[in-house]
N, C-alpha and C positions, 0 to 999 in steps of 0.2 A: 561627899567630901567629908573629911574628918579634920581635927586640930590636934597638933602635937603638943601645944602648950596653951590650953584654952583658958587658964587662969589670967592671962594678960587682958582678956575681954572685960575684966572688972574695971579696968582703967577707963572704960567708956561711960561710966557713972559720973564722971566729972564733966561730960560734954554739956549737959543742961546748964551747969554753973557757968561754964565758959561763955556759953550763948548769951546768958543773962548779962554777964559783965560786958560783953561786946555791946549788947543793945542799949544798956544803960549809959554806957560811956559815950557812945556816938549820938544817940538819939535820932531825931529826923533830920535828914540832910538838907541844907539850904544853901543857895547861892548868896555870898556876902554882898550887901547893899549899904549905902550910906544910911546913917541913923536918922537923917532928916527926910529921908524918902517918904512920901505920902502913903505908899502902899507896900505891902510885902511882896517880894519877888516871887514869881511862880517858879517852883522848883525845876530844874532842868532834869533830863532823863538820867544823866550820870549822878546827879545829886540824889535822885529817887532810888538808884540802885547802889547806894553806897555800901551796902552790906555784902555785896558780891565777893569782894576779896577776902572779907572775914569768913563767909561761907566756905570758900576754897580753902582756908586755912584749916577749919574744922573738919572738912572732908579729908584733908591731908593727914590730920591727927588719927581719924578713924582708920584710914588706910595703913598707917604705921602701926597701929595697934593690932590690925588684921594680920600684918606681916610678922609681928612678934608672936602671935598665936600660932604660927606655922600651919597654915592650911595645907591639906594633903589630898590627893586624888588618886584613885586606883590606877596603877600602871598597866602595861600591856600584859595579857596572860603568857607566862612563861613556863615551859615544861621543864621538869627536872632534868639534869644532865645524864643521868643513867638510864631513864626509861624503864619499861616493864618487860618482864620475860613472860611470853604467853605461849602455851602449847594447845593447839586446836586437836581435839580427840573426836574423829569423825566415824561414825557407825556405817559400815558398808555391807551389812547383812542383807539378805534377799528381801526381807520385809520393807526395806527402804525403797523398794520398787513400786510401792503402793501410792495411790493418788487419793488425797483426802479432799473431797468435794462432794456436794449433793448431786444426784443424777442429773437434775435439770441443768445445773451449772456445766457439768461435764459434757452433756449434749450440746450446749451453746458453744462451748470452746471447740468441739469436733466440727460443728457445722461451719465454724469460721475458718476451717482448714488449719487450725493450730493443734499442737500437741500439748496436752496438759502436762505440767511439771510434777514429777513424782517427789517423794520426800527427799531423796538424795539430791536431785537437781535443785530443788528449793534450797536445801542446806548449803550446797555448794555456792550458788549464786550469793546467798546472804553472807556467807563467810568471805567471799571475794570481796564484797563491798566493805565488809568489816575491815579486812586487811588494807584496803585502799585508804580507809579513814584513819587507821592507826599509822599508815605510812607517813602521815602529816607530821607526826613526831618521829623523826628518823632514828631516835634512840632505841626504840622498841625492838626487841628480838622476838620472832615468832617461828614456831615450828609446828610440824604436823604429823600426828599419829593416826593411823587407820586401822580398823579392826573389823573382823568378821569372826570366823571360827578361831583365828589367831590374831594377834596384834603386831603391827609393824611400824617402825619409825619411817615414815614416807619422806620426810624432809627434816633435817636437824635445824635447830634454832638459828635463825639468820637475820641480818639486816637487809638481805637481798629480797624484798617482798615481791618483786616482779617475777623471779624465778619461782617463788613459792606459788604464786597464782598460776603460772605455767604448769606447776606440778599437780595443782588441784584440777586443771583442765584436763589432764591426762588420765585421770582415774576413771575406770570402767567397772560398773556395778555387776555383781554376779546375778544373773537372772534365772538361773537354775540348770538348764540343759548342759550335758557333758559330751565331749567328743569320745572317740574310741580309746583314748589315753586317760580318760577321766579328768580331762582339763575342761575348763570353762569353754563352752561352745562359742561365746561371744568375746573371749579373750579378756576375761574379768582381772582386775588387779589382785584382788584377794578372794578367798573361798568365803562366800557368804552364808555358809552352813551353820553358823553360830553366832553368838554375841558375847565375845570375851572382853567384857568391860573391865574387869580387875586387871588383866594383863595390859590392856591399854592404858589404864591409869598409871600402872607401874612404869611402863615405858616413858610416859610423859614426865612422871616425876624424876626419873633417872636424867632426863635432859635438863630439867630445871635445877636439880641438885648440883649440876656441874657449872651452872651459870652464876658466876659471882659479880658480873659487871652490869647487874640490873638492880633496880630499886625494890621491886616487889615481883612476886611470881604467881601466876594463876594458870588454871587449866579450864577450858571450855569444852564440856563433854555433851555431845549431841548424839542421842540414840533414840530408836523408837521401839525397843524390845526388852525383854527380860533377859537377865544374865544367863547365858548358856555356853558352856565350854570354858576353855582357859585353864590355867594352873593356879591362878591367885585369886581368891574371892575379893570382889570389890569392897566389901565391908571391912576386910582386913586392911586394905590400902587406906581407907577413910580413917581408921582408927590410927594407923601409923602417921598420917598427915595431921591428925589432931594432936597427937603427942610430941610434935616437932617443937623445938625452942622457938620463941617469937620471932628471932631474927631469920629463921629458916622457914617461915610459915608459907604454905602454898594453899591458896584458895581455889576451890573448884566450884564452877557455875555449871549446873546441869540443866539440860534441855530435853524434855520428853516430847518428842514430835509425833504427831499422829495419835492414834489410839482413842479418838473421841469422834463421834459422828459417823457418817457414811464414808466408806473407802472402797476403791476398786483397784484391780490390777489388770494390765494389758495381757491378752492371750497372745502367746508366742509359739513359734514352731520349734522343731528339734535343734535348730541352729541358734535359737535365741532371738529370732527376728519377729517383730510385731506381725500378728495377723490382721487382716483388713476385711471389711465387709464388702458386699457387692458394690456398695456406692463409694467405696475407696476409703472409708473412715476406719481408723484403728479400732479394734475389738476390746472392749473392756468388760470385766466381769467381777462379781462380787467373790472374794477369796473363799475357798473351801472351808476354811477355819480362820477364826479371828486371831490375829497375832497377839501373843501374850505381852503384857507390859507389866513393869514393877515401878510405880511411881514412888512407892515407899523407900525403895533402895536409893533412888536419885535423891529424894528428900533428905535421907540420912547422909549421904556423901556430902551434900551442900551444907547441911547444918553443921556437921562435924568439922569442916574445914573453914566456917565462916564465910561460906560463899552464898549462893542463892539458887532456888529451884524455880524452873519455868515449865509451864505446861503449854507447849506450843502446838496446838492441835490442827492448825492449818497454815498456809503460807503467810496470810496477812498478820496472824498472831505471832508467827515466828519472826517476822521483821520487826514488829513492835517490841518483842522480848529482847532481841539483839540490840536495838536501840537503847532499851533500858539498861542493858548490860554495859554499853558504852558510857552511859551517864552515871552509873554507880560504881563500877569496879575501877574506874581510873581517875576519880576525883582527886585522889591524893596526889597525883602526879602533875596537878596544875597549880601554879601560884600566880597571884596577881599583886606583887608588892606596891606599897603606896609610894608615891613621889611627892616630895615637898614642892610646893609652888609658891612659897613665900615672896619670891621676887615679883610676882605679878601685882599684889597690893603695894610693894615697895616701890616699883616703878611708877605706879599710879600716883603714890604720895609725892615722888619727886616731880612728876608732871604737874601736879596741883600747886605745889610751892612755887615752881617756875612760872606758872600762869598767874598766881596771886602777885608775885614780884613784878612781873611784866605790867599787869594792870595798875598796880600802885605807882609804878614809875612812868606811866603814860596816861591813860585815860583818866584815872582817879586821883591824879597827883594834887589837882587843885580843889578837891572836894573837901569841904569843912566838917 
């Protein structure tokens, strides 16, 4: 609670003087008796409590002073009317097929008859939950850019978050094998033979640049690899975003998924289907070569655009990092204006005065 006019509280310094004046004026209450009476009358209960109406008056004065000080309490959280423009930039290169967990944990998952989530599946699930949370603020516009060897606008910025989630569900990762026409054997959405980070950021920025009905603009870049392919270097895009005017600023939050600890990839056949052991478990193996990463580039992008870099090396850490993103990137869109509640002490003062008047006109009317 805060006070809009706290200086009125100085009036309370007069209360001790008022209390002293009342006590000295009334003294100890007695029931009137003839002067010739051989004994003093024993005070009645109402004579003993003569000070109650005066106490009510003092409390009423305190309540009036409290009302004049304008007490305030925080109001309900209100989000800004315009909301935030968000472009999710999701890596769909082949390395996103890797599973990041120790061998012992992988064995336990397989023995339960479950399929461990790879980097792409983990990112998709976390992003879906992120969209659900942002959907609580209906003013947010969210779009989706995917990239591998090339970058594509998968879904333009929209308020229809349900359709955006359906679009995420329809994505198919490139696992490597090709058919006779050199197309993905598993019907992948994009060619995963590269990591065109710069092109993806450029497409994301072009969406945000056209969005004038949002309060702020951000991109969320999720990748597990080093930049390979594309026509525009990511560092160039970062410098361009850095030099934008303040009212056109675009912050980029970068997530380096995987790249730390043990990792495994499923063995697949020529059609992209997982191979299984004799006991029916999917086969996993250590990749022939470690997938290259470039955390320095992601740090540069985040730092240049006043965003933040996250090292999300496994599923649990990734979820924690996205939660942190939700707490830091959108704080400015929430407001909790204070509400004046001076009427509460004012009503209390009126009630106290009414009760004092009622007591003086009834029970305490004959008290000396």
